[in-house]
C-alpha positions in Angstrom: 8.3 -46.6 -4.4 11.3 -45.6 -5.9 12.5 -41.9 -5.0 12.2 -39.1 -6.8 11.1 -39.8 -9.7 7.2 -39.9 -9.0 5.3 -37.0 -9.3 4.3 -35.2 -7.0 0.2 -35.8 -5.8 -1.5 -33.5 -4.0 -5.1 -31.3 -4.0 -6.2 -29.9 -7.0 -9.5 -28.7 -7.5 -11.1 -29.2 -10.8 -13.3 -26.5 -12.0 -16.5 -26.6 -15.3 -16.3 -22.9 -15.6 -19.8 -23.7 -18.1 -21.7 -25.8 -15.1 -20.8 -24.0 -12.8 -19.4 -26.6 -11.0 -16.1 -27.4 -9.4 -14.7 -30.2 -6.8 -11.2 -31.0 -4.9 -9.4 -33.9 -5.0 -6.2 -35.5 -5.2 -4.4 -35.3 -8.5 -0.5 -35.4 -10.1 -1.9 -32.9 -12.4 -1.1 -28.9 -11.3 -0.9 -25.4 -12.7 0.4 -21.8 -11.7 -3.5 -20.6 -11.3 -5.3 -20.9 -7.8 -8.2 -20.5 -6.0 -9.3 -20.3 -2.3 -11.6 -23.6 -1.6 -14.6 -23.2 0.6 -12.1 -24.4 4.3 -9.9 -21.0 3.2 -6.7 -22.4 2.0 -5.8 -22.0 -1.7 -5.2 -25.3 -3.9 -4.0 -25.2 -7.9 -7.3 -24.8 -10.1 -7.6 -26.7 -13.3 -10.3 -25.9 -15.6 -11.6 -28.5 -17.7 -14.4 -28.6 -20.3 -16.7 -31.1 -19.2 -17.6 -32.9 -16.4 -20.2 -34.8 -14.3 -22.3 -31.2 -14.2 -22.2 -31.0 -17.7 -21.7 -34.4 -19.6 -24.8 -35.2 -21.2 -25.2 -38.5 -20.2 -25.3 -38.1 -16.6 -27.5 -35.3 -16.8 -29.8 -36.7 -18.7 -30.4 -34.8 -21.9 -28.4 -37.5 -23.8 -29.9 -38.3 -27.2 -31.1 -40.6 -28.6 -30.6 -41.4 -31.6 -32.6 -43.4 -34.4 -30.3 -45.8 -36.0 -33.9 -47.7 -37.6 -34.0 -44.4 -39.5 -30.4 -44.2 -40.3 -30.8 -47.9 -42.1 -33.5 -47.4 -43.7 -32.2 -43.7 -45.5 -28.5 -45.8 -46.2 -30.8 -48.2 -47.7 -33.7 -45.4 -49.8 -29.6 -43.6 -50.7 -27.7 -46.8 -52.0 -30.3 -49.1 -52.0 -31.0 -52.9 -50.3 -27.8 -56.1 -50.3 -28.6 -58.8 -52.6 -29.0 -62.4 -51.0 -30.6 -60.2 -47.9 
């Protein structure tokens, strides 16, 4: 890597406020806000709207779409295609 052209890569806390979940990782992202972590050190914190703790796919609350019902509703509204 060329020196001086890459952003600094260091520890950052990502926090999902809706789920009350935070994790410490390394990133090039930075923030002016800080948080004191469990180890007693202070790290920059980035608030995110969705994380694995609040995303429906990971929490098991994802809705199953009724695609057959959608097709039938479309056909009732606009009619079936000819030649099928």
